[in-house]
C-alpha positions as CSV (number, residue, x, y, z in Angstrom):
1,M,92.9,70.4,73.4
2,T,94.6,70.3,76.9
3,S,98.2,70.2,77.9
4,S,100.4,70.1,80.9
5,W,102.6,73.1,82.3
6,R,105.7,73.0,84.6
7,N,107.8,76.1,85.7
8,W,111.5,76.4,85.1
9,A,112.4,74.9,88.6
10,G,110.1,72.1,88.2
11,N,108.2,72.7,91.6
12,Q,105.0,73.9,90.1
13,S,103.0,72.1,87.6
14,A,99.4,71.6,86.2
15,D,97.7,69.2,84.0
16,G,94.6,69.2,81.8
17,V,95.2,73.0,80.9
18,T,93.6,74.5,77.7
19,V,96.4,76.8,76.2
20,L,95.5,79.6,73.7
21,H,98.0,81.7,71.8
22,P,96.4,85.0,71.0
23,A,98.3,87.4,68.5
24,G,97.4,91.0,68.8
25,T,95.2,93.1,71.0
26,G,91.9,91.8,69.4
27,E,92.5,88.2,69.9
28,L,93.7,88.7,73.6
29,A,90.6,90.7,74.3
30,A,88.3,88.1,72.7
31,A,89.9,85.3,74.5
32,L,89.3,86.9,77.8
33,A,85.7,88.0,77.1
34,T,84.7,84.6,76.0
35,A,86.4,82.9,79.0
36,A,84.6,85.4,81.3
37,A,81.2,84.8,79.7
38,A,81.9,80.9,80.2
39,G,82.7,81.3,83.8
40,R,86.5,80.1,83.3
41,R,89.5,80.9,85.2
42,V,92.4,82.4,83.2
43,R,96.0,82.8,83.9
44,P,98.5,84.4,81.3
45,L,101.6,82.3,80.8
46,G,105.1,83.9,81.0
47,S,108.3,82.0,80.7
48,G,107.6,80.0,84.1
49,H,110.4,81.6,85.9
50,S,108.5,82.3,89.2
51,F,109.0,79.7,91.9
52,T,105.7,80.5,93.4
53,A,102.4,79.4,91.7
54,V,101.7,82.9,90.7
55,G,101.6,82.0,87.1
56,R,100.0,78.4,87.7
57,P,97.0,77.9,85.4
58,E,94.1,75.9,86.7
59,D,91.7,76.0,83.6
60,L,92.6,78.4,80.7
61,A,96.1,79.6,80.0
62,L,96.9,82.4,77.7
63,A,100.5,81.9,76.3
64,L,101.8,85.3,74.8
65,D,104.6,83.7,72.6
66,R,102.7,85.2,69.5
67,H,102.4,88.5,71.3
68,A,105.9,89.5,71.4
69,Q,106.9,92.3,69.2
70,L,108.9,95.5,69.5
71,L,106.4,98.1,68.5
72,D,108.2,101.4,68.7
73,V,111.3,103.1,70.0
74,G,110.9,106.9,70.1
75,P,113.4,109.5,69.8
76,T,113.5,110.1,73.6
77,G,113.8,106.4,74.4
78,L,110.2,105.5,74.9
79,V,110.1,101.8,74.2
80,T,106.8,100.1,73.5
81,V,106.7,96.4,73.2
82,Q,104.0,93.6,73.3
83,A,104.1,92.0,76.8
84,G,105.0,88.5,75.7
85,M,108.5,89.5,74.4
86,P,111.3,87.9,76.6
87,L,113.7,90.3,78.1
88,H,116.8,88.9,76.4
89,R,115.1,89.6,73.2
90,L,114.2,93.1,73.9
91,N,117.7,93.7,75.2
92,A,119.3,92.8,72.0
93,Q,117.0,94.8,70.0
94,L,117.5,97.8,72.0
95,A,121.2,97.6,71.9
96,A,121.0,97.3,68.1
97,R,119.2,100.7,68.2
98,G,121.6,102.4,70.7
99,W,119.3,102.1,73.7
100,A,119.4,100.1,76.9
101,L,117.2,99.4,80.0
102,T,118.8,101.4,82.9
103,N,118.9,98.4,85.3
104,L,118.1,94.8,84.9
105,G,118.0,91.6,87.2
106,D,120.5,88.9,86.7
107,V,118.2,86.6,84.5
108,D,116.7,87.9,81.3
109,R,114.6,84.8,80.3
110,Q,111.3,86.2,81.6
111,T,108.8,87.8,79.5
112,V,108.4,91.5,80.0
113,A,104.9,91.0,81.5
114,G,106.0,88.3,83.8
115,A,109.1,90.4,85.0
116,L,107.0,93.4,85.6
117,S,104.0,91.7,87.3
118,T,106.1,89.9,89.9
119,G,108.5,92.8,90.8
120,T,111.7,91.8,89.2
121,H,114.7,94.0,90.3
122,G,118.5,94.2,89.8
123,T,120.9,95.9,92.1
124,G,121.9,99.6,92.6
125,A,121.4,101.8,95.7
126,A,120.1,104.5,93.5
127,F,118.0,102.4,91.0
128,G,114.5,100.8,91.2
129,G,113.3,97.7,89.9
130,L,112.0,97.1,86.6
131,A,108.5,98.6,87.3
132,T,110.0,102.0,87.9
133,Q,111.1,102.2,84.2
134,L,107.5,101.7,83.2
135,R,105.8,105.0,81.7
136,G,102.6,103.5,80.2
137,L,100.6,100.2,79.6
138,Q,97.7,98.9,77.9
139,L,95.7,96.3,79.9
140,V,93.0,94.0,78.8
141,T,90.6,93.4,81.7
142,A,88.9,90.1,82.9
143,A,85.8,91.3,80.8
144,G,87.9,91.9,77.7
145,E,87.9,95.7,77.9
146,V,91.1,97.3,76.6
147,L,92.4,100.2,78.9
148,R,95.1,102.6,78.3
149,C,96.9,103.5,81.5
150,S,99.8,106.1,82.5
151,A,100.5,108.8,84.9
152,G,98.0,111.0,83.2
153,E,95.4,108.4,82.2
154,R,93.8,106.2,84.8
155,P,96.8,107.1,87.1
156,D,95.3,104.9,90.1
157,L,95.1,101.8,87.9
158,F,98.5,102.6,86.3
159,S,100.2,103.0,89.7
160,A,98.8,99.7,91.0
161,A,99.3,97.7,87.7
162,R,103.0,98.3,87.4
163,I,103.2,95.3,89.8
164,S,100.0,93.4,89.7
165,L,100.6,89.6,89.7
166,G,98.3,89.5,86.7
167,A,95.3,90.2,89.0
168,L,94.1,93.5,87.5
169,G,94.1,92.3,83.9
170,V,96.4,90.8,81.3
171,L,99.1,93.3,80.2
172,D,98.9,93.9,76.4
173,T,101.5,96.5,75.7
174,V,104.0,98.1,77.9
175,T,106.0,101.4,77.5
176,L,109.4,101.6,79.1
177,Q,111.8,104.5,79.4
178,A,115.1,103.4,77.9
179,V,118.4,105.3,78.2
180,P,121.2,105.7,75.7
181,A,123.4,102.3,75.6
182,F,126.1,102.3,78.1
183,A,128.7,99.9,79.3
184,L,129.6,98.5,82.8
185,R,133.0,98.2,84.2
186,A,132.9,95.1,86.3
187,E,135.2,94.3,89.3
188,E,134.8,91.0,90.8
189,G,136.7,89.6,93.7
190,S,136.5,88.0,97.1
191,A,135.8,89.6,100.6
192,G,135.0,88.3,104.1
193,L,131.4,88.3,105.2
194,G,132.4,90.2,108.4
195,E,134.0,93.1,106.7
196,L,131.1,93.5,104.2
197,L,128.6,93.5,107.2
198,D,130.6,95.9,109.2
199,G,130.9,98.3,106.3
200,F,127.5,97.3,104.8
201,A,126.2,100.8,103.9
202,E,129.6,102.0,102.5
203,S,130.2,98.8,100.5
204,M,126.8,98.7,98.8
205,T,126.8,102.3,97.6
206,A,130.6,102.2,96.7
207,T,129.6,102.3,93.0
208,D,126.5,102.2,90.7
209,H,125.6,98.5,91.1
210,V,126.9,96.3,93.8
211,E,126.0,92.8,95.0
212,F,127.8,89.9,96.8
213,Y,127.4,86.3,97.3
214,W,128.1,84.6,100.6
215,F,128.9,81.0,100.6
216,P,127.5,79.4,103.7
217,H,129.8,77.2,105.9
218,T,132.6,79.8,105.0
219,D,133.3,83.4,105.8
220,R,134.0,84.1,102.0
221,C,131.8,86.0,99.6
222,L,132.1,86.9,95.9
223,T,131.7,90.6,95.3
224,K,130.5,92.1,92.0
225,R,130.9,96.0,91.6
226,N,129.7,97.5,88.3
227,T,130.2,101.1,87.3
228,R,128.4,102.8,84.6
229,V,130.9,104.0,81.7
230,P,130.6,105.1,78.1
231,L,130.5,102.5,75.4
232,A,133.8,103.8,74.3
233,E,135.5,102.3,77.2
234,L,134.5,98.7,76.0
235,D,137.1,96.2,77.2
236,P,135.3,92.7,77.1
237,L,136.8,89.4,78.4
238,P,138.5,87.3,75.8
239,R,136.0,84.8,74.4
240,L,137.9,81.8,75.9
241,R,138.2,83.3,79.3
242,R,134.6,84.2,79.4
243,W,133.5,80.7,78.3
244,W,135.9,79.2,81.0
245,D,134.8,81.3,83.7
246,D,130.9,81.5,83.0
247,E,130.3,78.1,81.4
248,V,133.0,75.6,82.7
249,L,133.4,77.1,86.2
250,A,130.2,79.0,87.2
251,N,127.9,76.4,85.6
252,G,129.5,73.1,84.8
253,G,131.7,73.2,87.8
254,F,129.1,74.3,90.1
255,A,126.7,71.8,88.8
256,A,129.2,69.1,89.6
257,V,129.6,70.5,93.0
258,V,125.8,70.4,93.7
259,A,125.6,67.0,92.4
260,A,128.5,65.8,94.6
261,G,126.9,67.4,97.7
262,R,123.6,65.6,97.0
263,R,125.3,62.3,96.7
264,V,127.4,62.9,99.9
265,P,126.0,65.5,102.0
266,A,129.1,65.6,104.2
267,L,131.0,67.1,101.3
268,V,129.0,70.2,101.0
269,A,130.9,72.3,103.5
270,P,134.5,71.7,102.0
271,L,133.0,72.0,98.7
272,A,131.7,75.4,99.7
273,R,135.1,76.4,100.7
274,F,136.3,75.2,97.3
275,S,133.7,77.0,95.4
276,A,134.4,80.3,97.4
277,G,137.9,80.2,96.1
278,A,137.4,78.9,92.5
279,L,136.5,82.0,90.9
280,G,139.4,84.5,90.8
281,A,139.4,88.1,90.4
282,R,138.6,89.9,87.2
283,T,137.9,93.2,85.7
284,Y,136.4,93.8,82.4
285,T,134.0,96.3,80.5
286,D,131.2,95.2,78.4
287,V,127.8,96.3,77.1
288,A,125.5,96.7,80.2
289,H,123.0,93.8,79.7
290,R,125.9,91.4,79.2
291,V,127.3,92.3,82.6
292,F,123.9,92.5,84.5
293,V,122.8,89.0,83.4
294,S,124.2,85.7,84.2
295,R,123.2,82.4,82.7
296,R,121.5,80.0,85.3
297,R,122.0,76.5,84.0
298,V,121.9,74.9,87.4
299,R,118.4,74.8,88.4
300,F,117.1,75.7,92.0
301,R,114.4,76.8,94.2
302,E,114.7,80.3,95.7
303,M,113.3,82.5,98.6
304,E,114.1,86.2,98.6
305,Y,113.1,88.8,101.2
306,A,113.1,92.6,100.8
307,L,114.5,94.3,104.0
308,P,114.7,97.6,105.3
309,R,118.5,98.4,104.1
310,E,119.8,99.2,107.6
311,A,118.4,95.8,108.8
312,A,120.3,93.6,106.4
313,P,123.6,93.2,108.3
314,A,121.8,91.8,111.3
315,V,119.7,89.5,109.4
316,L,122.6,88.1,107.6
317,A,124.7,87.7,110.8
318,E,121.7,85.9,112.4
319,L,121.3,83.7,109.4
320,R,125.0,82.7,109.5
321,R,124.7,81.7,113.1
322,A,121.6,79.8,112.2
323,V,123.6,77.8,109.5
324,D,126.6,77.3,111.8
325,A,124.5,75.9,114.6
326,S,122.5,73.5,112.3
327,D,123.2,70.4,110.4
328,W,122.0,71.8,107.2
329,R,124.1,71.4,104.1
330,V,123.7,74.5,101.9
331,P,125.5,74.2,98.6
332,F,124.3,77.4,97.1
333,P,125.6,81.0,98.0
334,V,123.3,83.6,99.4
335,E,122.8,86.6,97.2
336,V,122.5,90.1,98.5
337,R,121.6,93.2,96.5
338,V,120.1,96.7,97.0
339,A,117.5,98.9,95.4
340,A,116.1,102.3,95.9
341,A,112.8,103.2,97.3
342,D,109.7,103.4,95.0
343,D,106.1,104.3,95.1
344,V,104.6,101.1,93.5
345,P,102.0,99.8,95.8
346,L,102.9,96.0,95.8
347,S,106.6,96.7,95.3
348,T,108.8,95.1,97.8
349,A,110.6,98.4,97.8
350,Y,107.7,100.6,98.5
351,G,108.4,103.4,100.6
352,R,112.0,102.4,101.7
353,D,115.6,101.8,100.6
354,T,115.8,98.2,100.4
355,A,118.3,95.4,100.7
356,Y,117.4,92.0,99.1
357,V,118.7,88.6,100.5
358,A,118.0,85.5,98.7
359,V,118.6,82.0,99.8
360,H,118.5,78.8,97.4
361,V,118.4,75.0,97.4
362,P,118.8,72.6,94.4
363,A,115.7,72.3,92.3
364,R,115.1,68.8,93.5
365,S,115.6,69.5,97.2
366,E,113.0,70.4,99.8
367,P,114.0,73.7,101.4
368,G,112.8,72.6,104.9
369,E,114.0,74.2,108.0
370,Y,116.6,76.4,106.0
371,F,114.0,78.5,104.2
372,A,111.6,78.6,107.2
373,T,114.3,79.9,109.6
374,F,115.4,82.5,107.2
375,E,111.8,83.5,106.7
376,A,111.3,83.9,110.4
377,I,114.6,86.0,110.8
378,A,113.6,88.1,107.8
379,G,109.9,88.5,109.0
380,A,111.1,89.8,112.3
381,A,112.8,92.7,110.4
382,G,109.8,93.5,108.5
383,G,110.8,91.8,105.5
384,R,108.6,91.5,102.3
385,P,108.8,88.4,100.1
386,H,109.4,88.6,96.5
387,W,106.1,87.8,94.6
388,G,107.8,85.3,92.3
389,K,109.8,83.4,94.9
390,L,108.9,80.9,97.7
391,H,107.2,82.1,101.0
392,S,104.5,81.1,103.3
393,L,102.7,84.5,104.0
394,D,99.1,84.9,103.4
395,A,96.9,88.0,102.6
396,A,96.4,88.8,106.2
397,A,100.2,88.8,107.0
398,L,101.0,90.7,103.7
399,A,98.4,93.4,104.4
400,G,100.5,94.3,107.5
401,R,103.5,94.7,105.3
402,Y,102.1,96.8,102.5
403,P,100.5,100.2,103.5
404,R,98.6,100.3,100.2
405,F,97.6,96.6,100.3
406,G,93.8,97.3,100.7
407,E,94.0,99.8,97.9
408,F,95.3,97.2,95.4
409,T,92.8,94.6,96.5
410,A,89.9,97.0,96.0
411,L,91.1,97.6,92.4
412,R,91.2,93.9,91.9
413,D,87.8,93.6,93.0
414,R,86.5,96.3,90.9
415,F,88.2,95.2,87.7
416,D,87.9,91.2,88.2
417,P,84.7,90.9,90.5
418,A,84.1,87.5,89.2
419,G,87.6,86.1,89.9
420,V,88.4,85.3,86.3
421,L,92.0,86.0,86.7
422,R,92.4,84.2,90.1
423,N,94.0,81.1,91.0
424,A,94.7,79.3,94.3
425,Y,98.1,81.4,94.9
426,L,96.3,84.7,94.3
427,D,93.5,83.9,96.6
428,H,96.2,82.9,99.2
429,V,98.3,86.1,98.9
430,L,95.4,88.7,98.1
431,G,92.5,87.0,99.7
432,T,89.1,86.5,98.3
433,A,86.6,89.3,98.0
């Protein structure tokens, strides 16, 4: 039986796809071995939160919704989970046991496998992306072989498979290092873009987790500064205030703003000024994952580039000049975050402290020159595109931005010589052997 597939944003789709729902390592391995013997192409399905076609199936898809259980939480916080579990379920189950992931992105609907494989990250100058919390994994290769990997067992494969785009095999289980549950004191307010860029290094390291959102066509930014504190200091927002801020204003109100801008483009700039001032300052303290994560009910398309941290102010200043000089109408804010350097071969933060700059357009809009101009600005600064977000780079360009790119593709060719796990996107960004 065949079915259709679409991603969250609606910009990637596939028809005539055979979907299997394996449960357990044995069924997963058997499905891959059978597909390989039949010469079929296979892609694992996550939650479809990538904007690129990294997860787009072309023939056979493996949905991991029946392979999504928490298997173990050890006394030191080593957490083993089947790869299809969504992050929001993992966060809730860890919290109930007194544990937490040390850092998260601002979306938690992805599966653990999808989030790891595309390099999901949060913000925090001293904190790496999700892959840096990985301590072990079990991988099922294209031939159906089950391999255990860690720093002490197949270390080369483990190093590369932490962010693999699903090109080395299908993740079966992963072991993450959790930390004792903690709270975040959230301080949100407004600042001028100029002052944030002038003091970028100081602003982005002022506390544990810092980010800001610049509203194009204005000088205004929404700032978020989150400080790690003990659970004993919990002081959450009243339920009505949280509902009003996060559902009515941040989602319902913003949806109305985006819709109005689509109908009357001339309204985008004045509505941006309105939006920049609509969300007032607030301070509260809540369980970490409730602060890290925001619900995204207004759908969009996104491009994000990872930059050498010191290059971010100049990139943002040039992007602002480009917006001001154009006739673009940009209703979505530009998101700015930071992360620590890491050693994962395909990580966007490989070998350098990093700043992330992300641009967005409504899901049904074409990014056009806005994304193309931003990509050129970011590329001139040595930017690396997020693997799950829109970009135009091919394998030749990416090889020049990742020192260990050839090492990764050699492993891909070794563990999937017949290209069972390839699709057109992987051929574009990793090349064909």
